[in-house]
VMD Tcl script that draws the C-alpha trace (Angstrom):
set ca {
  {7.16 0.99 11.48}
  {10.75 -0.25 11.58}
  {13.30 1.89 9.80}
  {14.06 -0.70 7.11}
  {10.37 -1.03 6.24}
  {9.87 2.74 6.29}
  {12.82 3.25 3.93}
  {11.35 0.73 1.47}
  {7.84 2.20 1.86}
  {9.05 5.74 1.18}
  {11.13 4.53 -1.79}
  {8.03 3.00 -3.36}
  {6.05 6.20 -2.82}
  {8.88 8.23 -4.40}
  {9.02 5.84 -7.36}
  {5.26 6.23 -7.83}
  {5.54 10.02 -7.79}
  {8.47 9.94 -10.23}
  {6.41 7.83 -12.62}
  {3.57 10.32 -12.26}
  {5.83 13.28 -12.97}
  {6.94 11.46 -16.10}
  {3.31 11.42 -17.20}
  {2.84 7.67 -16.77}
  {0.02 7.35 -14.25}
  {-0.42 3.62 -14.94}
  {3.20 2.97 -13.91}
  {2.38 4.50 -10.53}
  {0.04 1.66 -9.52}
  {2.62 -1.12 -9.03}
  {4.68 1.15 -6.76}
  {1.63 2.14 -4.72}
  {0.63 -1.52 -4.42}
  {4.11 -2.38 -3.11}
  {3.96 0.54 -0.67}
  {0.59 -0.77 0.48}
  {1.92 -4.27 1.08}
  {4.77 -2.85 3.17}
  {2.47 -0.60 5.19}
  {-0.31 -2.96 6.23}
  {0.79 -3.56 9.81}
  {0.95 0.17 10.68}
  {-2.20 2.31 10.74}
  {-0.88 5.65 9.52}
  {1.34 4.38 6.68}
  {-1.44 1.97 5.62}
  {-3.93 4.83 5.48}
  {-1.38 6.98 3.64}
  {-0.96 4.26 0.99}
  {-4.72 4.25 0.41}
  {-4.78 8.06 0.28}
  {-2.17 7.97 -2.49}
  {-4.21 5.32 -4.31}
  {-7.34 7.44 -3.98}
  {-5.53 10.47 -5.41}
  {-4.31 8.42 -8.36}
  {-7.78 6.97 -9.00}
  {-9.19 10.51 -9.11}
  {-6.37 11.61 -11.41}
  {-7.16 8.67 -13.72}
  {-10.89 9.43 -13.47}
  {-11.49 5.87 -12.30}
  {-14.70 6.18 -10.29}
  {-14.81 2.53 -9.26}
  {-11.26 2.61 -7.91}
  {-11.83 5.98 -6.22}
  {-14.96 4.74 -4.44}
  {-13.19 1.55 -3.40}
  {-10.34 3.61 -2.00}
  {-12.77 5.72 0.04}
  {-13.99 2.51 1.70}
  {-10.38 1.42 2.27}
  {-9.47 4.81 3.74}
  {-12.15 4.24 6.38}
  {-11.09 0.69 7.29}
  {-7.30 0.73 6.76}
  {-6.25 2.29 10.07}
  {-8.60 0.27 12.28}
  {-7.76 -2.89 10.33}
  {-4.06 -2.37 10.97}
  {-4.60 -1.59 14.64}
  {-6.64 -4.78 15.08}
  {-4.14 -6.90 13.14}
  {-6.71 -7.69 10.46}
  {-4.90 -6.46 7.35}
  {-4.55 -9.39 4.93}
  {-0.90 -10.03 4.10}
  {0.16 -9.42 0.52}
  {-3.07 -7.66 -0.40}
  {-2.30 -5.00 -3.01}
  {-4.94 -2.57 -1.76}
  {-6.66 -2.15 -5.13}
  {-10.42 -2.23 -5.48}
  {-10.27 -5.29 -7.73}
  {-8.82 -7.30 -4.85}
  {-11.20 -8.19 -2.03}
  {-10.73 -6.41 1.29}
  {-9.89 -9.68 3.06}
  {-7.97 -11.42 0.26}
  {-4.54 -12.69 1.27}
  {-2.02 -12.77 -1.60}
  {1.53 -14.07 -1.88}
  {4.14 -11.52 -0.85}
  {6.71 -10.53 -3.48}
  {9.99 -12.16 -2.41}
  {11.87 -8.88 -1.90}
  {9.10 -7.40 0.26}
  {8.76 -10.63 2.24}
  {12.48 -10.45 3.00}
  {12.23 -6.84 4.22}
  {9.22 -7.61 6.42}
  {10.71 -10.87 7.74}
  {14.00 -9.19 8.65}
  {12.16 -6.39 10.46}
  {10.04 -8.94 12.32}
  {13.09 -11.01 13.27}
  {14.79 -7.94 14.70}
  {11.82 -7.47 17.02}
  {10.93 -4.01 15.80}
}
mol new
graphics top color blue
foreach p $ca { graphics top sphere $p radius 0.5 }
foreach p [lrange $ca 0 end-1] q [lrange $ca 1 end] { graphics top cylinder $p $q radius 0.2 }
display resetview
């Protein structure tokens, strides 16, 4: 994972944890979704994003989301390694495993710049 992408990925994870410490579990989801979008091309960060989503689903007692995250924990790493992660996918259970979604403009810029630099 290129440094610029890692910095953005870690910032989103930190923002999610800050929201959680503030007692607002629902505000954690958008940050974890953004971390997921950034991580999709790299097996370990992609799996880590799903692990954080699983933990939050358990914390929220959302059985459907937790079960969906278990499935995603199994397929995230291999999907990244095979180049099969669908771009822009938020990683949530309500979004199909193979659904491609538009990238938020700021994340697209980060990923495009990293790609252009050849890293």
